[in-house]
C-alpha positions in Angstrom: 0.0 0.0 0.0 1.3 3.5 -0.9 0.2 6.4 1.3 0.9 10.1 1.8 3.3 11.0 4.6 0.5 12.5 6.8 -2.0 9.6 6.4 -1.0 7.8 9.6 -4.6 6.9 10.3 -5.1 5.4 6.8 -1.9 3.4 7.3 -3.2 1.8 10.5 -6.6 1.2 8.9 -4.9 -0.4 5.9 -2.8 -2.8 8.0 -5.9 -3.7 10.0 -7.8 -4.4 6.8 -5.2 -6.8 5.5 -2.3 -4.9 3.9 1.1 -6.5 4.7 3.2 -3.3 4.4 3.2 0.2 3.1 5.4 2.9 1.5 5.0 6.6 2.0 5.3 9.1 -0.9 7.7 10.2 -2.2 8.9 6.6 -2.5 12.6 6.1 -1.4 14.6 3.6 -3.5 16.2 2.0 -0.4 12.8 1.6 1.3 11.3 0.2 -1.9 14.0 -2.4 -2.3 13.9 -3.4 1.4 10.1 -3.8 1.4 10.1 -5.9 -1.8 12.8 -8.2 -0.5 11.1 -8.7 2.8 7.6 -9.4 1.4 8.8 -11.7 -1.4 10.8 -13.8 1.0 7.7 -14.1 3.2 5.7 -15.1 0.2 8.3 -17.8 -0.8 8.0 -19.3 2.7 4.2 -19.3 2.6 4.2 -21.0 -0.8 6.6 -23.6 0.3 4.5 -24.3 3.4 1.5 -24.8 1.2 3.3 -27.0 -1.2 4.6 -29.3 1.5 1.1 -29.6 2.9 -0.2 -30.7 -0.5 2.6 -33.3 -0.8 1.9 -34.7 2.6 -1.7 -35.1 1.7 -0.8 -36.8 -1.7 1.3 -39.5 0.0 -1.2 -40.1 2.7 0.2 -37.9 5.4 -1.5 -35.4 7.6 -2.2 -31.8 6.4 -0.5 -30.3 9.4 -3.3 -28.0 10.6 -1.5 -27.4 13.9 1.5 -26.2 12.1 -0.6 -23.8 9.9 -2.4 -22.6 13.0 0.9 -21.9 14.8 2.3 -20.0 11.8 -0.7 -17.7 11.7 -0.5 -16.7 15.3 1.8 -13.8 16.3 0.2 -12.4 19.5 2.4 -14.6 21.7 5.7 -13.5 20.1 8.8 -12.8 22.1 10.7 -9.6 21.0 14.1 -8.4 21.9 14.9 -4.6 21.7 18.5 -3.5 21.8 18.8 0.3 22.2 20.8 2.7 24.4 18.3 5.4 23.9 16.1 5.0 27.0 13.3 7.2 25.7 13.2 5.5 22.3 13.2 2.0 23.9 10.4 2.9 26.2 8.4 4.2 23.2 8.8 0.9 21.4 7.8 -1.0 24.6 4.7 1.1 25.1 3.5 0.5 21.5 4.2 -3.2 21.5 3.4 -4.4 25.0 -0.4 -4.8 24.4 0.1 -6.6 21.2 2.8 -9.2 22.0 3.5 -11.5 24.9 7.0 -10.5 25.9 9.1 -7.4 25.1 12.7 -7.4 26.5 14.7 -4.2 26.5 18.5 -4.3 26.7 21.0 -1.4 26.3 24.2 -3.4 26.2 24.9 -5.0 22.7 27.2 -7.7 24.2 24.6 -8.8 26.7 22.0 -8.7 24.0 24.0 -11.0 21.8 24.3 -13.6 24.6 20.6 -13.3 25.5 19.5 -13.5 21.9 21.5 -16.7 21.3 20.2 -18.3 24.5 16.5 -17.5 23.9 14.3 -18.2 20.9 13.1 -14.7 20.0 10.7 -14.1 17.1 12.2 -10.7 16.3 15.2 -8.6 17.2 14.9 -4.8 17.0 18.3 -3.1 17.2 19.5 0.5 17.0 22.3 1.3 14.6 24.2 3.6 17.0 26.0 2.3 20.2 28.6 4.0 22.2 31.0 1.0 22.5 30.3 -1.0 19.3 29.0 -0.7 15.8 25.4 -1.6 15.1 26.4 -3.3 11.9 28.8 -5.6 13.8 26.0 -6.6 16.1 23.7 -7.4 13.2 26.4 -9.4 11.5 27.1 -11.3 14.8 23.4 -12.2 15.2 23.3 -13.5 11.6 26.4 -15.6 11.9 25.2 -17.6 14.9 23.2 -20.8 14.2 20.8 -19.9 17.0 19.8 -16.5 15.5 20.5 -17.2 11.8 16.8 -17.2 11.0 15.6 -14.6 13.5 14.4 -11.5 11.7 16.3 -8.3 12.5 14.6 -4.9 12.3 17.1 -2.0 12.6 16.5 1.6 13.7 18.2 4.1 11.5 18.5 7.9 11.1 16.8 9.0 7.9 20.0 10.5 6.6 22.2 7.4 7.3 21.7 5.8 3.8 25.1 4.2 3.5 25.0 2.4 6.8 21.5 1.4 6.1 22.4 -0.3 2.8 25.3 -2.1 4.6 23.0 -3.3 7.3 20.6 -4.8 4.8 23.6 -6.5 3.1 24.9 -8.1 6.3 21.6 -9.6 7.3 19.1 -7.1 8.5 15.6 -7.9 7.2 14.0 -4.5 7.4 14.4 -1.0 8.9 12.6 1.8 10.6 13.6 5.5 10.5 13.7 7.5 13.7 11.8 9.4 15.1 9.5 6.4 15.0 6.0 6.3 13.6 3.6 4.1 15.7 1.7 2.8 12.7 4.9 1.9 10.8 6.4 0.2 13.9 3.4 -2.0 14.2 3.4 -2.9 10.5 7.1 -3.7 10.3 6.9 -5.8 13.5 3.8 -7.7 12.4 5.4 -8.5 9.0 8.7 -9.8 10.4 7.1 -11.9 13.2 4.9 -13.5 10.6 8.0 -14.3 8.6 9.6 -16.0 11.6 6.5 -18.0 12.4 6.3 -19.3 8.9 10.0 -20.2 9.0 9.5 -22.0 12.3 6.5 -23.9 10.9 8.5 -25.1 7.9 11.3 -26.3 10.3 8.7 -28.0 12.5 7.4 -29.7 9.4 10.9 -30.8 8.4 12.2 -32.1 11.7 9.1 -33.0 13.8 6.6 -34.5 11.3 5.0 -37.5 12.9 4.6 -39.4 9.6 7.7 -41.4 9.7 6.9 -42.8 6.3 8.3 -39.6 4.7 11.4 -39.4 6.9 14.7 -41.1 6.8 15.0 -42.6 10.3 18.7 -42.2 10.5 19.3 -38.6 9.4 15.7 -37.3 10.1 15.6 -35.5 6.7 13.1 -36.4 4.0 13.5 -39.8 2.3 13.5 -40.7 -1.4 9.8 -41.4 -1.4 8.9 -38.0 -0.2 11.5 -36.4 -2.5 10.1 -38.0 -5.6 6.6 -36.9 -4.7 7.5 -33.3 -3.7 9.9 -32.6 -6.6 7.0 -32.9 -9.0 5.0 -30.3 -7.1 8.0 -28.0 -6.9 8.8 -28.3 -10.6 5.1 -27.7 -11.5 5.0 -24.6 -9.3 8.2 -23.2 -10.7 7.0 -23.7 -14.3 3.6 -22.1 -13.6 5.3 -19.1 -12.0 8.2 -18.9 -14.5 10.8 -19.2 -11.7 14.3 -20.6 -11.7 14.8 -24.0 -10.1 18.1 -25.7 -9.3 19.2 -28.9 -7.6 22.3 -30.3 -6.1 23.3 -33.9 -5.3 26.0 -34.5 -2.7 28.0 -37.8 -2.5 30.3 -38.5 0.4 33.7 -39.5 -1.0 35.1 -42.9 0.1 32.3 -43.6 2.4 32.8 -47.4 2.3 36.2 -46.9 3.7 34.7 -45.3 6.8 32.4 -48.3 7.4 35.3 -50.7 6.8 37.7 -48.9 9.0 35.5 -47.7 11.9 32.4 -49.8 11.7 28.8 -49.2 10.5 27.8 -47.3 13.6 30.6 -44.7 12.8 29.2 -44.5 9.3 25.7 -43.8 10.6 27.1 -41.1 12.9 28.9 -39.5 10.0 25.7 -39.4 7.9 23.9 -37.6 10.7 26.6 -35.0 11.1 26.8 -34.4 7.3 23.1 -33.8 7.2 23.3 -31.3 10.0 26.0 -29.3 8.3 24.0 -29.2 5.1 20.8 -28.2 6.7 22.5 -25.4 8.7 23.7 -23.9 5.4 20.7 -23.9 3.2 17.5 -21.8 3.2 14.4 -22.9 5.0 12.6 -23.0 1.7 15.1 -25.5 0.2 14.2 -29.2 0.3 16.9 -31.6 1.7 16.4 -35.3 1.3 18.5 -38.5 1.6 18.8 -39.7 -2.0 20.6 -42.9 -1.5 23.1 -44.6 0.9 25.6 -41.8 1.2 23.9 -39.3 -1.1 21.9 -36.2 -0.3 19.9 -34.0 -2.6 18.9 -30.4 -2.2 16.2 -28.7 -4.3 16.5 -24.9 -4.4 13.5 -22.9 -5.7 14.2 -19.4 -7.2 17.8 -20.3 -7.7 19.8 -20.2 -10.9 22.8 -22.5 -11.6 25.3 -19.8 -10.8 23.9 -19.2 -7.3 23.6 -23.0 -6.9 27.3 -23.3 -7.6 28.1 -20.7 -4.9 26.0 -22.6 -2.4 27.5 -25.9 -3.3 31.0 -24.6 -3.0 30.2 -23.2 0.5 28.8 -26.5 1.6 31.8 -28.4 0.2 34.2 -26.2 2.1 32.2 -26.4 5.4 32.2 -30.2 5.2 35.9 -30.5 4.4 37.0 -27.8 7.0 36.4 -29.6 10.3 36.9 -33.3 11.1 33.8 -35.3 12.0 33.5 -37.1 15.4 32.6 -40.7 14.9 30.8 -43.2 17.2 33.9 -43.4 19.5 34.1 -39.8 20.8 37.9 -40.1 20.6 37.9 -40.9 16.9 37.7 -38.2 14.3 37.8 -38.4 10.5 38.2 -35.8 7.7 35.9 -36.3 4.7 35.1 -34.6 1.5 32.0 -34.6 -0.7 31.5 -34.4 -4.5 28.6 -32.2 -5.6 26.7 -32.0 -8.8 24.4 -29.2 -9.7 21.7 -28.6 -12.4 19.2 -26.0 -13.3 15.8 -26.9 -14.7 15.5 -26.1 -18.4 12.2 -26.1 -20.3 8.8 -27.1 -18.9 8.6 -30.9 -19.6 6.9 -32.1 -16.4 6.8 -35.7 -17.7 10.6 -35.9 -17.9 11.7 -34.9 -14.4 14.3 -37.7 -14.4 16.4 -35.7 -16.9 16.5 -32.9 -14.4 17.9 -35.1 -11.7 
């Protein structure tokens, strides 16, 4: 929704009526880019959640109503606010306290990083200016930690601070608010980002906690070949209908038989679980990870071209090769490598998916 600068009442009414976000005229290029990225990412997550529900139904699973219900609820969200400006932090608290379950205010960025990692927050709101550290650094630290990698970050920025704002969005901030704060805009931005987090959480719940064990690999707990074959057809069909890129990678553990022969099959099983963990921590929530064969994994990446798929594959290859793996005997470690193949879907022949994989 696009509104005039003075139409605060209309903005609030628009959000209450169902608008997801708004821009004020004259439209700022940085704001336009940030809003589009934020909303399209949210839409991708919602589409993937819907697709996985359809696939579960097709193979005899449950629709996952409880997951959908959870993803649509945001009133019980936990929000962390990091701000040295006492007046500004109090303003945020007063606006949000009647809409969300818990609002925690911290002024120390170092303490905030520890608290944010320890607790599962639905949103982190952080100022860009601190006396002892750089707000960009704090944002980057939050994004680099596994515990907060998928937590949305909403930054507070002075209207004139365009360069730092662009840098913050590049290092991992999801959206921003200019100060002095507008109450209607604050509510809109927070609602949008909390929804995004809930949809992400719902996808991860669907991925790791699905009760239908028929679609899961019991060893690695990622999707099995049966689910992959069923869901790939839905993903391909959806990508063709929406004219979107779609890429896929297959990973094969090198010399895996040697691990079983040298350390035993229990060590090989432990290795597979740890490889799955490293892969899942370095792909998007909308990507589909499945065990393709004995020591093979497959990742389907919607909205991804072959060049970006190569970058992701190279990152995963380095992460797996960098640190040794701990085997069944806690004192035994082993370095491994993986070979990765990538492909991008070409054309729209849905009956010939096997060529794609």
